[in-house]
C-alpha positions, 0 to 999 in steps of 0.5 A: 469507575476506573482508574485511569490517566489524570491528564484530561485532554488524553481521557477526551482523546480516548472518548472520541476515538472510541466513539468514532469507533476506531479499535486498533492501536499500535503503542511504542513504549516510552516515557513521556507517553506514559499517560497515553499508554495508561489510558489505552491499556486500561480501556477495554475496548481498544485492541492494543498492539506493543511494538518496540521499534517505532519504523515497525509500528508505523508499517504494522499500523498501515497494514492494519489499516490497508486491509481493515480500511478504518484508521489505525492509531500510532502512539509514541513518546517525544523526540526521534521516536517520532521521526522513525514513523515518518516512512510509514506516514509518507507511505499512508499519505500516498496510498490513501490509508488513514492513520491517526498518529499520536506523539507525546511531546514536552511542553512548549517552554521546554522546547530548544532548552537543552532537555533530553528527547526533545525536538520541534514536533509541531508540524513535523510531518507537514509534507506528507500528512493531511492535517496536523494539531498539538493540544493544549498542554493542560485543561484549565477551563470550558474553552480548553476542553471545547478547544481540545474536543474540536482539535481531535474531532477535526483530525479523526474526520479528516483522515476518514474523509476521502481521499483518506489519509494519516492526520497528526495529533501532538500532545504536550504533557507535563510532568508527573506523567503517571498519575491516575484518577478515578473517574468515569469514561469521558463522554466528549462531544462528538462532531460528525463529518457529513460529506455528500458523495460528488456526482457528475452533472447530467450534462457532464456525464453525457458529455464524457459518455458521447466522447466514448461512444464515439471514440475509436479507441479507449484505453482505461488504465487501472493502477494500485487501489482498494477493491471496490465492487462498484468499480469492478461491476461498471468496468466489467460492463465497459470492458465488453465494448468493442471500442475500449481496452481496460489494462490493469496492474495486479494492485489495482484490485479490480475484478474484471474478467476482460481486464489485460493485467499482463501490461509489460508482457504484452507491450514488449510483444508489439512491434514498432510498426503496431505502437501507434495503432494500439495507442488510445485516443483517450485514456482514463486513469484511475489509482495511485502510482503505476508499477510498469515503466513501459506503459509510462513510456509508451503513452508519453511517446504515443500520446492520446488526444485526451487524458482523463484522470480521476482522483480526489486529491485536488492535485493535477496528476499529469503522468504521461504530459497529455492530461485533459481532464482532471475529474474530482470524483470517485471512480465508482461513481464516474464509471457508474454514471459513464456506464449508464450513458455510454453506448458500444461502437463497433470497432476492433480496438478491444479485440486487438489488444486481446489478440495481442495478449494472447499471442504474447502469452503463448510466447512467454509461456514457451520461454518460461518453460524453457529457461533454467532456474532463476527469479522468473522460473520461481515466480512462474512456479510460486505465484499460480500455486498461492490458494485462492483468497490469499491476501498477497503482500509484494515488497519493493524492487523485483517482487512487485515487477514479477508479479505484473508478468503473470495472469493470477486472479485468485487473490482476495487482495493484492497490496505493496508500498507503491505510494513512495515505493521503498523496501523499508516496512514491507514485513511490517506492513505484511504483519499488520495485514495478518493481524488484521484478518487472522482467518485469511492466509496473508503471503508476503513475497520479498526480496532477501534485502528488503527482508533484512532491511525490515527484519525487526518486525519479525521480532513482533510479539503475537505474529499470527500464525496465518502469516507466511513470507517467501524470500527470494535470496538472489544475494542482493539488490538485483533490481540494479542489473536491470536498470539501464546504465548500472550494470556496466558500472564497477561499482555495481556489486559493492555500492549498489547491489550490496551483495550479502548472504542474508541467514534466513534460517537464523532469523526464522529459528530466532523468532519462532518461524517454521523454516522451509528452503528450496534451491531448484525447480524441483524443490519448489514444486514439491514444497509448496503445498507443505508450506501453504498448508503449514499451520504455524507462521512460516518462512520459505527461503528460495535461493536463486542465482545472482548473476543470471536472472537479469539475462533471462528477464531481458531475453523474456521481454525480447520478441 
């Protein structure tokens, strides 16, 4: 017999979560969620993380689920606390990352009655949640219990159903909140969700394969997704077909030796009179949104005759204005079936893309070696030096874009919050990723503005020593110097870049990180080994010139 909360709906909730093997729980302190905290805290099965800042808590949970593939629970009190979860929930929704969001609430009769910490919480995340429900405020009969079991089972099942994503369970609670009772662990009814894997019919598989077999120019374009060994195996075989060129971004996490993963670098090397010949007749896409603006512009101008997009969201995703087939299927099954029925065709398309890639690599290497100290130079030294097997995290704005310029394949995984591409939450997400696998080194590369924006994450208790953070300190939001139309504006520095001198060392000292600092090429080369091998959580500050990076990068993209 254990003493736990006397709120039966909370006990049912905990029983179903544990029965469905949900282990990681991120809690934020509060009053209305007292029964939820008591329930989780007194159940030894759950791994609990207590994080004060709900926005940080949300992104930490995202990082935990991102690495584990299993839902993480987020639980907070009522009122504005739940609104602070919104950025991470939106990001999880567009990244297809499962979260179970539990929000404590006032009873319905107290809503809009000028009671403190009270707002309309039902369906509050409606635009970016897979499922939302509100539990009964009390369990007074068998029907209430049955209904509660059904709602919770449905929420967890939907979070895990492909495409995975966040769900919301709102829990209205009446006072008193801190009551406990001696009871055995609840054994609620468990409803399993059986989802057979979808496959193409033989006729459809043969139709798609026939088009591939008879087309002279096929491009497979992979954007952000989780590693899947079956996708990588099938694409590795297809990448040897003479008529197929596979282009990927680092966030696609495919392990395909023949894939071209420096898209922007190659595209800028193609002459205008070559662009139409290099464009595909058939384009096949899968994964989330693309980092590369250049590939989107290219394929919107030189549109393929056919574009097949593979995703299970049910949405029509027509990125290039040329979509002809929306395929509601796992990429793993689609490419596996495609491989079984397709045959190579002797064309020069694959070779043409690889020849262009080799020429671009040689030219860009010469250029990178010749330039002075800058963001580009720093990334050219940093990225190839990162140890094999590292889980790399990239913040938005410039870090994720620079990473696409270098052919580095040594990482265990590469992740970035590219669902909605905000700079908020990159540090918190990396903390969650490090917590998910404390044996693997997790390295976050972020700009100084992204680091400052999410600096509360550094205060999270028990950040593991496998987390390393690289802060590219270039004096502000330098991404705006690269954007067309922003550079000549008088408001650039004050209103766009928001130039600041972020005191990285003070943050490191305040939160117990070991601090490293470099401001030139020699210093970076010298310090990297010590930084990577440091046995403590650590921050490396890399200072680069604020006003030269855009000029150097623009010249990089000139043929």
